N, C-alpha and C positions, 0 to 999 in steps of 0.2 A: 568592622570586617574585621575582628577577630570572632566576634560573633555569628558571621557567615558561616567563615570555617568551621567554628564549632560542631554548627549543622551539618556544614559538609561532610564533616568525618566522619559524625551520627549517622545521619544518615547513610554512610557505604558501610558504618560496621554496624549499622542495623541491618541494611541490608543480603550482608552476606552471611549475618551470624544464626538471623530465623527467618520464618515461617508469611510473614506479612498477618499475626493472627493479631496487630493490635498495630495501632498508628501511639508512638514518640507524643504524645499529648504536652509532655513535658514544655515544647517546644511550641506548638498553633500557632500561640497568641502572640510570638515574636516573628512571624513569616508577613513582610511585605511586597505591593506586586511586587514590587524589585526581583526579591527572591524567588517567588515564583516562575520572572522569568528566566532566573537562572537556571533552575531544574527540570525545569519542560523541553519538550521532546517536539521542537515547534514545525517540523520535518521531520518528508519519509523519510529526505536526503537529508538528515542532521542524525537522526533513528540509525540508517547503516554507518553514522559517521561511528558514532558509540557501539555499534556491534562491532566496530572492525577497528575500535578503540584506533583509531587517527592520531596522531601525533597533532595535529590541529583542526581534531576539531573544537568545537564550540564552548564544550563541559573544562577542555586541557588550555584553551588559551587564554580561557575568563577564568582557572585556575592559578596560573602562572600570572596575569598581571593581575591580581586582588590579592594572591598570597605570595607571589616570588618563585614555585613551583607547583607540582602536581604528581610530584612525587609518590602522593597516598595515596591517589588513586589507580586500582589493578585491571584490568580487563574484563575477569571476574565477574567483579563489583558493577561497571558499568552495565553488564548484558544482565544482569540479577534485577538491576535498577528500571530495564528498559519491559520487566511483567507487572501487568495491571494489577496493584495487592492489594485491592479490595477482592480480590479472587481468594477461589481457596484451590492453593497448588498442592502439588505431589509430589513425590519422588522423581518425576518425569523435568523437571527446573537443572536442581542438582544432576542429570543425566545428560541432558543436552548445552547445562551451560561449560559442565568440565570436557563433551566431545567434542563443544565446540573450539575450548580455550586450549588444548591442549599439546605443547607447547612443543612438541615434538612430527603435529599434524594440526593446528590449528586451519578454523577453514571464515569461510571469509565470505559477505555477504559485494558483488557486483551491482551498483545503479545502472549498467551497460548491459546484463544481465536481459535473455530475454526471458529466463523461465520464474521468472515475480511478477503478478497484472495484478492492475488496479480494480476493481469492482465497481464500480458508480457508477448509484441509484440515478439515471437524468430525468427530470422530467420533462413532457413534450408536448405540444400542444399539436393536437388531431383534432380535426372534422370541430374547434372551437373547444372542447375539451380538453382538458389535463389531462394525462395519464404519463406515469412511473415504468418507465421501462431502464433494467440495468444494462451495461456496458462494462463488456471486460476489457482494457485496456494491457497489453504490457510496450518493452522497450524491442525494438526491434536497428539493429547497427548492420549499416550498407554501407560498401566501399571509405568508413573512418566515420561516418556518418551518423545521427542517432537520434529517431524520432520514437510518439509516439503511436501501436498503429492497432485501428479496435482489431479483436482477435474475438469476439463470441455477444451475441444478441443476445439475454433476455426474451421469452417466451411471451405473448400477448393476444388478448384478442383482435386484434391486429391485424392479424398473420391471418392464412388459409395453412393451412401443414397437408391439406388436399392437393396443395399445389404443387408441379416441382417445379425445376428454377426457370426461368423465361429464359430467354434469347438475351447473349451480350450482346448493350449498341457497339458501333465500334469500336467510341473511347474506354471505351470498361472497363481493363485493365492496358492505359495505357497512362504514361502517368506523367506530371510539368513540373514536378521536384517541388510544390507545396504538400508543407504536413503539420501533423500535432510535433510542435519543440516540451526539448523534456521537463521543461516546468511550467510546461504547462497543467500538470500538479497541485502544485503553489497558486493557484486562482481559480481553482476547481473546474479547468476544462470550458472558462467562457471561452475560448479560441473557439471550440466548438460553433457558436451564433455563425462567425461566419467563415467557416470551412466546408460547412455539415449541406452544404445546398444544393438547388438548380444545372450551375454550372461544375462542379466539383466533379475532377477522374475519381471515380471510388479509390484507382490500387492507392491513389498515394494518400489515403485514409486506412484503408480495408483489408487485411492479412488474405492472397487467392485461397485458400479454402471453405475463408467464411460468407464471400463473394460465389460463393461458387455451391452453396446451399440454398433450396427455395426462400430462407427465412431471410439471410443476407440478402438476398436479388429484392425481396419486396421489400425489408428498408430501406436498399439504395432510393427501389422505379418512387418510393412513398416522398423521400427525399428530393429527387428528382422534379416527382411530379409536383410540387411544394402541397400536398396532404397530413405533411411532417414537417414539425418548424421546434430546434432546441432550443431549451427553453437556459433549462439550468441545472446543476448538481445537486442532490438535497444532500447527498451521505457519500461517503466515500470507505473506502478499507481496501487494508494490501493483502495480498495471499502469495506467502512464501514456498514455492516447490524447490528451494536451492540447494537447502543442506542435506546432504545423501542422509536419508533413513531419519529424515524428518518434514514435518511440514507442520508452519506458524499461519498465525492471523494477524493484522497487525491491526486495532482499530482504536482511534479519536476518543480520550475519553479530558472531558475540562469541569476540571475543579478545580478550588483551592489547596491546593495539595502541592508538596514536592513531586508526586508520581503521580507526573496527568500531560497529558500533548496525546504523541502519538505510540500510542505499549501495542506490547505481546497480549492478546486476548485466548489466542488456544494457541496448546500446544499437544500435538500429536506422531507418537512415534509410530511410523507405517514403513510397508518395504516397500519394492519398488513400483510391485502390483497393486497395495489399496494406492501408492499414489499416483500413478497413472487416473485412476477409476476417479477419485478426490478431483484429477483439472477435466476431467473429460462432466465433469460435473459441471464445476465452477462456468465451463463455457460453451456447454449445451443444455442446464437446466437453473438456468441464472435465474425460475423463476422462484426457484424452489431450494437453493443454495441456502444452506448451512453450515459450510463446513463441512460436513458429515457425509458419510459413507450410507 
C-alpha cells in the first residue's frame, strides 16, 4: 500500500514538473495489473470526471480508500495526467492547463453538452461486403432526458452525390421514443445493431439537419431497405469543442503503463472561425477528417 502511494505521488510530481521526455524507469518493474487499472482512464466518463476534478471521481475515491486522503492530488496534476505522454508537447499544454484550472474562472466539461462528438468507425455489411463508414454522434438533451444522436455520416462510394435529397416518408420526421442510450459508448454502440433497421423512425436517432441532406437520406434508405446493416464499431475517438479558444481530441491507448486509457492525443489553440471549420470537417468530411483544417 505504501509502495502504491509512493508511486502515485511520484507520478503526479513527475507530471507536474516535467514534459514526458522520459519515463520513470526505476518503478516500471514494480507495476501490477491492479496498479495499471488504478491509473487507467477507463471510459470517457472518467476522463470528464478527472478533467473536472470531481470530488467523487474514481481516482479520488480510491486514494481516500487506500491512503485515507486525496489531499496530495490537484486539478492541474490530474489534467496534465490526461495527456498522452508518448507524444512531444510544447507550451500549449501549460497554457491550456493554466486556462482551464484558473481558480478565478475555471472551465469544465459536461457530459450532456452537445458540443463534443464521438467519431465512431463503424463496420457495415453492404451487398454482402464489409465496409467501414464513420459516424459522428453527440449528446442531445430534450425535456430533461439525454441521448446520443447521429450528427454526421462519412462519405462513401455507396452514396450518389449527384442525387438530391429524396422525398421523406410519412414517418420520416416523427418520433417514437426510441433512443440511443447515453451509456452506449461504453459498449461500442452495440445497441445500433437493434436500432438501425427497416422499421426505425429516423428522427429518433438522426439530427434533423442530417436527415435533410442527400447523404443522410440515402444512408437511412439503405438501412430501411435492408441494403445496409450495422455490424460493430472498430474504433472511436472523442472531439471536444466545448472549451473556449481550444479544440482537443481524446483517443484510446492500451499499454502496460500508468499513462493509458482515454488520453488527449491532440490539442490546438483556435479562434471561433477555425473551430467552426474544424467542426464542419468533422461532420461533413469524415472520410478525410484528421483533426486538421
